[in-house]
C-alpha positions in Angstrom: 30.1 -61.4 43.5 27.0 -63.5 43.2 25.4 -61.7 46.1 25.9 -58.4 44.4 24.5 -59.8 41.2 21.3 -60.9 43.1 20.9 -57.5 44.8 21.2 -55.6 41.6 18.8 -57.9 39.8 16.2 -57.5 42.5 16.6 -53.8 42.4 16.3 -53.6 38.7 13.0 -55.5 38.7 11.4 -52.5 40.3 13.2 -49.9 38.2 12.8 -51.1 34.6 9.1 -51.9 34.7 6.3 -50.3 36.8 5.8 -52.5 40.0 2.0 -53.1 39.3 2.9 -55.0 36.1 5.6 -57.2 37.7 3.1 -59.8 39.0 1.1 -60.0 35.8 3.8 -60.5 33.1 6.2 -63.4 33.1 8.4 -61.9 30.4 8.0 -58.4 29.2 8.9 -57.3 25.6 10.5 -53.9 25.7 11.1 -53.3 22.0 10.8 -55.1 18.7 13.5 -54.6 16.1 12.4 -55.9 12.7 10.3 -58.5 14.6 13.0 -59.6 17.0 12.6 -58.7 20.6 14.6 -57.3 23.4 13.1 -58.6 26.7 13.1 -57.2 30.1 15.3 -60.1 31.2 17.8 -59.4 28.5 18.0 -55.8 29.2 18.3 -56.3 33.0 21.3 -58.5 32.3 23.0 -55.6 30.4 22.2 -53.2 33.3 23.6 -55.6 35.9 26.8 -56.2 33.9 27.3 -52.4 33.6 26.5 -51.7 37.2 28.8 -54.5 38.5 31.8 -52.7 36.9 31.2 -49.8 39.2 32.9 -50.5 42.6 31.0 -47.7 44.4 27.8 -49.8 44.0 29.2 -52.9 45.6 27.1 -52.6 48.7 23.9 -50.9 47.4 20.5 -51.8 48.7 17.6 -52.4 46.3 15.8 -49.2 47.3 18.8 -46.9 47.4 18.8 -43.5 45.6 22.4 -44.1 44.6 21.3 -47.2 42.6 18.4 -45.5 41.0 20.6 -42.6 39.9 23.1 -45.1 38.4 20.4 -47.0 36.5 19.0 -43.7 35.1 22.5 -42.7 34.1 23.5 -45.8 32.2 20.1 -46.8 30.7 20.0 -44.5 27.7 23.3 -45.6 26.3 22.6 -49.2 27.1 19.3 -49.4 25.2 20.8 -47.6 22.2 23.7 -50.1 22.2 21.2 -53.0 22.5 19.2 -51.8 19.5 22.4 -51.1 17.5 23.8 -54.5 18.3 20.6 -56.2 17.2 20.6 -54.3 13.9 24.2 -55.5 13.3 23.4 -59.0 14.3 20.4 -59.2 11.9 22.5 -57.8 9.1 25.2 -60.5 9.9 22.6 -63.3 9.7 21.3 -61.9 6.4 24.9 -62.1 5.0 25.2 -65.7 6.2 27.7 -65.2 9.1 27.5 -67.7 11.9 29.6 -69.0 14.8 30.5 -72.5 13.9 31.0 -75.4 16.3 34.7 -75.6 15.8 35.2 -71.9 16.2 33.1 -71.8 19.3 35.1 -74.7 20.8 38.3 -72.9 20.1 37.1 -69.7 21.7 36.0 -71.7 24.8 39.4 -73.4 25.0 41.2 -70.0 24.8 38.9 -68.6 27.6 39.6 -71.5 29.8 43.4 -71.3 29.2 43.7 -67.5 29.7 41.7 -67.7 32.9 43.2 -70.9 34.2 39.8 -72.7 34.2 40.6 -75.9 32.4 38.7 -77.9 35.1 35.1 -78.1 33.9 33.7 -77.7 37.4 35.7 -74.4 37.9 34.6 -73.2 34.5 31.0 -73.9 35.3 31.3 -72.1 38.6 32.9 -69.1 36.9 29.9 -68.9 34.5 27.5 -69.2 37.4 29.3 -66.4 39.2 28.8 -64.2 36.1 25.1 -65.2 36.0 25.6 -67.0 32.7 24.9 -70.4 31.2 26.8 -72.0 28.3 23.9 -71.1 26.1 24.1 -67.4 27.2 27.9 -67.4 26.6 27.5 -68.8 23.1 24.8 -66.3 22.2 27.0 -63.4 23.5 30.0 -64.6 21.6 28.1 -65.0 18.4 26.7 -61.5 18.8 30.1 -60.1 19.2 31.4 -62.1 16.2 28.5 -60.9 14.0 28.9 -57.3 15.0 32.6 -57.4 14.3 32.3 -59.1 10.9 29.5 -56.8 9.7 31.4 -53.7 10.9 34.6 -54.9 9.2 32.9 -55.7 5.9 30.4 -52.9 5.7 32.4 -50.1 7.4 36.1 -50.6 8.1 37.0 -52.1 4.7 35.4 -49.2 3.0 37.3 -46.5 4.8 40.2 -44.8 3.0 42.4 -41.9 4.1 43.9 -39.8 1.4 47.4 -38.4 1.3 46.0 -34.9 1.5 44.0 -35.6 4.6 47.0 -37.2 6.3 49.3 -34.3 5.5 46.7 -31.8 6.7 46.4 -33.6 10.0 50.2 -33.7 10.4 50.6 -30.0 9.8 47.7 -29.2 12.2 49.0 -31.5 15.0 52.8 -31.3 14.9 52.9 -31.2 18.7 51.6 -34.8 18.7 54.7 -35.9 16.8 57.2 -33.9 18.8 59.2 -35.8 21.5 59.7 -33.6 24.6 63.0 -32.5 26.1 64.2 -35.2 28.5 66.7 -35.0 31.2 68.6 -37.6 33.2 70.0 -36.7 36.6 72.0 -38.0 39.5 70.9 -37.0 43.0 72.4 -37.1 46.4 70.0 -36.6 49.3 71.2 -35.9 52.9 68.1 -36.4 54.9 67.4 -34.2 58.0 65.3 -36.0 60.6 62.3 -34.2 61.8 60.0 -34.7 64.8 56.7 -33.2 65.9 58.6 -30.4 67.5 60.5 -29.6 64.3 64.2 -30.0 63.2 67.1 -29.9 65.6 69.1 -26.9 64.5 72.5 -28.3 65.5 71.7 -31.6 63.6 70.6 -29.6 60.6 73.9 -27.6 60.6 75.9 -30.8 60.9 74.2 -32.5 57.9 74.5 -29.3 55.8 78.2 -29.2 56.6 78.6 -32.9 55.6 76.7 -32.3 52.3 78.9 -29.3 51.6 82.0 -31.5 52.1 80.6 -34.1 49.7 79.9 -31.4 47.1 83.5 -30.3 47.3 84.7 -33.9 46.8 82.4 -34.1 43.7 83.8 -30.9 42.3 87.3 -32.4 42.9 86.4 -35.3 40.6 85.3 -38.1 42.8 82.7 -40.3 41.1 79.1 -39.3 41.8 77.8 -42.9 41.8 80.3 -44.0 44.5 79.5 -41.1 46.8 75.7 -41.5 46.2 76.0 -45.1 47.2 77.9 -44.1 50.3 76.0 -41.0 51.5 72.6 -40.7 49.9 69.4 -41.4 51.7 67.4 -41.5 48.5 66.2 -44.8 47.0 68.2 -43.9 43.9 71.4 -44.6 45.9 71.1 -48.3 44.7 71.6 -47.0 41.2 74.4 -44.6 41.8 71.9 -41.8 42.3 70.6 -42.1 38.7 67.0 -40.8 38.1 65.2 -40.4 34.7 64.9 -39.9 31.9 62.3 -37.3 32.9 60.0 -35.2 30.7 61.3 -31.7 31.3 57.8 -30.3 30.5 56.3 -32.2 33.4 58.7 -30.9 36.1 57.8 -28.2 38.6 58.6 -24.7 37.3 61.3 -24.0 39.8 63.0 -27.3 39.1 62.8 -26.9 35.4 64.3 -23.4 35.7 67.2 -24.7 37.7 67.9 -27.4 35.1 67.7 -24.9 32.2 70.5 -23.0 33.7 72.8 -26.0 33.9 74.9 -27.6 31.2 75.4 -31.4 30.9 77.9 -32.4 33.6 77.1 -29.4 35.9 76.6 -29.9 39.6 74.0 -27.9 41.4 74.4 -25.8 44.5 73.3 -27.4 47.7 69.5 -27.4 47.6 67.2 -27.3 50.7 64.2 -29.6 50.3 61.5 -30.8 52.6 63.5 -33.9 53.4 66.9 -32.3 53.8 69.8 -31.2 51.5 70.1 -32.3 47.9 72.7 -32.2 45.2 71.9 -32.7 41.6 74.1 -33.4 38.6 72.7 -33.0 35.0 73.7 -36.3 33.4 72.2 -35.8 30.0 69.6 -33.7 28.1 67.9 -34.6 24.8 66.4 -31.8 22.6 62.9 -31.9 21.3 62.6 -33.8 18.0 59.8 -33.6 15.5 59.1 -36.9 13.7 58.9 -36.6 9.9 55.6 -37.1 8.1 56.8 -40.5 6.8 57.7 -41.6 10.4 54.3 -40.5 11.7 52.3 -41.8 8.7 51.2 -45.0 10.5 50.0 -43.2 13.7 48.2 -40.6 11.6 46.4 -43.3 9.7 45.3 -44.9 13.0 44.0 -41.6 14.3 42.1 -40.6 11.2 40.9 -44.2 10.6 39.5 -44.3 14.1 37.7 -41.0 13.7 36.4 -42.0 10.3 35.2 -45.4 11.7 33.0 -43.6 14.2 31.5 -41.4 11.6 30.9 -44.1 9.0 29.6 -46.6 11.6 27.1 -44.0 12.8 26.0 -43.4 9.2 25.7 -47.1 8.6 23.6 -47.7 11.7 21.4 -44.7 10.7 20.7 -46.4 7.4 19.8 -49.7 9.1 17.6 -47.9 11.5 15.8 -46.0 8.7 15.2 -49.2 6.8 14.1 -51.2 9.8 11.0 -51.3 11.9 11.5 -50.5 15.6 8.3 -50.9 17.8 8.5 -49.8 21.4 6.5 -51.5 24.1 8.0 -49.5 27.0 7.7 -45.7 26.6 10.2 -44.9 29.3 12.9 -46.9 27.5 11.8 -45.3 24.2 12.5 -41.9 25.8 15.9 -43.1 27.1 16.7 -44.4 23.6 15.8 -41.1 22.0 17.9 -39.2 24.6 21.0 -41.3 23.8 20.5 -40.8 20.1 20.2 -37.0 20.6 23.4 -37.0 22.7 25.3 -39.0 20.2 24.3 -36.6 17.4 25.4 -33.7 19.4 28.9 -35.0 20.2 31.8 -34.6 17.8 32.5 -37.8 15.9 35.8 -38.4 17.7 34.1 -38.3 21.1 31.4 -40.8 20.3 31.2 -44.2 22.1 31.5 -47.1 19.8 29.6 -50.1 21.0 31.1 -53.3 19.9 33.9 -51.6 17.9 36.6 -53.8 19.3 
C-alpha cells in the first residue's frame, strides 16, 4: 500500500506542476480562496487518495499514459470539491463551529475500536500506511465536521417538501411503489453426465425414465420435499427442493411463460435443461401490490429531500462563491475547475455529485 502511495506521489509531482518549476518552488500555492490557500501538496494528497481507490492503477509506473489519463479524468471534480469544501469550512469557522478536544478524542476512540487498532503502535502504523499524521487526521476530521454542520444548518434544515409535491411524485412514479409478482418453486434435477464427446444416449434415456417415474410418484401424492432429498442433484435438495421467492419479472421469458401457465400446486412436465431433466412445482405466487401514498410517504420524502438537497446545496455554494475571492495561481487547474463547474451545471440536479454530503 505504501509503495503504491509513493509511486503515485512521485508521478503526480510531474503532472500537477510543470517540471521546470519543481526545483525552484518548495511549496506551490495553486489557488487562494478568501485568502486561504490550497497548496500543491494538499491537492496531490487528494489526487493520490482518489487514485488509490482504483485497483486498475495498483501497478502503474510514474510515466505511464494510464496514470496521466486517470489524473486528467479526476482532477476537475477534485479541484471543484476542494474549493467547495474550503468555502464550507470558512463559513463554519465564521459561525463558531470547531472540533473540540473531547469530541476529537471520542472520534479517535471509535476509529480505533471499529478498525481493531487499540494498540497505539498499530494505530500509528495504519496512519503511516495512509500517508497521514495525527495532525493531518485531525484537520481532515474537522473539515468533515465543519462541512456537515454548515450544510445541515444552512441547507438541510431549510428544505421542506409540500404535500402537493409528494403526491405529484407518487402519481408519476407509481412503479417505484409497486412490489413485483414473486414465485416460490420446488425443483427436482436429474443430472445427465456429459463428456467431451457428448452425452451417452443410453444413459440419457435411463435418467429420463427415472425422472418420469418420479413425476408419476409426485402426481400420486408423494411429498415433493422427500423425493427431492432422495433424487435431486440440485443444491436445493438440502431444502426439499425449495427455491425463491423469485421476482417473476427478472426470470427468462420462456421460464416466466411456463410459470404463467401454471396454478399454485401444479407440477410441470419433464423439462430438458443443459444439466439434465428438471421437474418444477409452483409452490406459491404473490400478486403485485401497490403501496398506498401513506405507506410510501417516508420514501418519497427521502427521494425528494435528496434531490432538493443537491439543488439547494449548489445554490448555496454559488452564493458563497459569488461573495468570495478566488485567485488562481495555476492556470491549468483553473481550467479544470471551470470544466467541472460547467459539467455540474449541465447535469440534472438528481445526477450531481455531492462532495461531503454524508
